[in-house]
C-alpha positions in Angstrom: -0.3 -0.1 -0.2 3.2 2.0 0.5 3.8 2.7 -3.0 0.1 3.8 -3.8 -0.3 6.6 -1.2 3.3 7.6 -2.6 1.9 8.3 -5.5 -0.8 10.0 -4.1 1.2 12.0 -2.5 3.5 12.7 -5.5 0.4 14.2 -7.4 -0.5 16.4 -4.1 3.1 18.1 -4.5 2.6 18.5 -8.2 -0.3 19.7 -8.2 0.9 22.1 -5.4 3.8 23.1 -7.0 2.4 24.4 -10.1 -0.4 26.4 -8.5 2.1 28.3 -6.3 4.1 28.8 -10.2 0.8 30.0 -11.3 -0.6 32.2 -8.5 3.5 33.5 -8.2 3.3 34.4 -12.1 -0.1 35.5 -13.0 -2.5 37.8 -11.9 -5.7 36.7 -11.6 -7.8 36.3 -14.9 -4.1 36.7 -16.8 -4.2 34.4 -20.0 -0.9 33.3 -21.8 -1.9 31.1 -24.8 0.6 29.0 -25.0 -0.6 26.8 -28.3 -3.6 27.6 -30.5 -6.0 25.9 -28.5 -3.8 26.0 -24.6 -3.1 28.6 -22.7 -2.5 29.2 -18.9 -4.7 31.3 -17.1 -5.3 31.7 -13.0 -8.5 31.3 -12.1 -10.6 31.0 -9.3 -13.2 28.1 -9.0 -15.3 27.9 -5.2 -17.6 25.5 -6.8 -16.5 21.5 -8.2 -16.4 20.7 -11.5 -17.3 22.9 -14.2 -17.9 26.0 -11.5 -20.6 23.5 -10.0 -22.1 25.4 -6.7 -19.8 28.2 -7.8 -22.3 31.0 -6.6 -23.6 29.0 -2.8 -23.1 31.7 -1.1 -20.0 30.0 1.1 -21.4 27.0 1.8 -19.7 24.8 -1.4 -16.8 25.5 0.4 -17.2 22.9 3.7 -19.8 20.8 1.3 -16.8 20.0 -1.0 -14.7 19.8 1.7 -16.2 17.2 3.9 -16.8 14.7 0.6 -13.3 15.1 -0.2 -12.3 14.0 3.4 -15.2 10.9 3.4 -14.1 9.9 -0.7 -10.8 10.3 0.5 -11.1 7.9 4.3 -13.1 5.1 1.7 -10.6 5.0 -0.9 -7.7 4.8 1.6 -9.7 2.1 3.4 -9.8 0.1 -0.7 -6.4 0.5 -1.4 -5.2 -1.0 2.0 -7.8 -4.4 0.8 -7.2 -3.9 -3.0 -3.4 -2.8 -2.9 -2.3 -5.7 -5.2 -4.8 -4.9 -7.7 -2.4 -3.1 -10.0 -4.4 -1.4 -12.1 -7.4 -0.2 -9.3 -5.3 0.9 -6.9 -3.2 3.3 -9.3 -6.5 4.4 -10.3 -7.7 5.1 -6.6 -4.6 6.8 -5.8 -4.8 9.3 -8.7 -7.9 9.9 -7.7 -7.2 10.4 -3.7 -3.9 12.7 -4.4 -6.7 14.7 -6.3 -9.4 14.8 -4.1 -6.3 16.3 -1.0 -4.9 18.4 -3.9 -8.1 20.7 -4.4 -9.2 19.6 -0.3 -5.5 21.7 0.4 -6.8 24.7 -1.6 -10.2 24.7 -0.6 -9.6 24.9 3.0 -6.5 27.6 2.4 -8.4 29.3 0.5 -12.1 29.2 0.3 -11.6 28.1 -3.7 -9.3 25.6 -5.9 -6.8 27.1 -8.4 -7.5 26.3 -11.9 -5.2 27.5 -14.8 -4.9 24.8 -17.4 -7.3 26.6 -19.8 -7.9 24.6 -23.2 -10.4 26.6 -26.0 -11.5 26.7 -29.6 -11.6 29.4 -31.2 -13.9 31.4 -29.1 -15.5 27.8 -27.3 -13.6 27.2 -24.0 -13.7 24.3 -21.7 -13.7 25.0 -18.1 -9.9 26.0 -16.6 -8.8 22.9 -14.3 -5.6 21.5 -12.6 -3.1 18.9 -11.8 -5.8 17.5 -9.7 -8.1 17.1 -11.7 -6.2 16.2 -14.6 -5.2 13.1 -11.8 -9.3 12.2 -10.8 -10.1 12.1 -14.6 -6.9 10.4 -15.7 -8.2 8.0 -12.4 -12.3 7.6 -13.2 -10.8 6.5 -16.8 -8.7 3.7 -15.0 -11.2 2.6 -13.1 -14.0 2.7 -16.2 -11.5 1.0 -18.2 -10.6 -1.3 -14.9 -14.5 -2.4 -15.4 -15.0 -3.3 -18.6 -11.3 -5.6 -18.1 -12.4 -7.0 -15.6 -16.1 -8.3 -17.3 -13.8 -9.1 -20.6 -12.2 -11.7 -18.3 -15.2 -12.9 -16.7 -13.9 -12.1 -13.0 -16.0 -10.6 -10.8 -14.5 -7.8 -7.7 -15.8 -9.5 -4.4 
């Protein structure tokens, strides 16, 4: 289990370092185009993914923090129980690191720092961060792992 928690810690460290680099280099809302479809920008997200509940008046900070704590406890328990299942544990580790990375922001700032922005012409995907990327990759791996289980005819018990 140590290697999976180490991976989660690495995600947290990379997430927090990248956010510190951005907040020390950008003003809020500043945008630096790097590619025709990609920019760095500094935005604050008090809500969840896609700014869900971002205008809920502050209660979302504690709601999403509580959800992250409960999810982290559950994921840690699952990691302990399934540490030998490589793909499943990898997915959970990425999700755990991402959840804790964003939790640190919520507790410290009251919002999550986002800075990766993809766009096409005037169409913009919501900005995100390293923690969000880890959560997304982990979720994708969980879905993939569930299809792999069905393909091989085995079940998780």
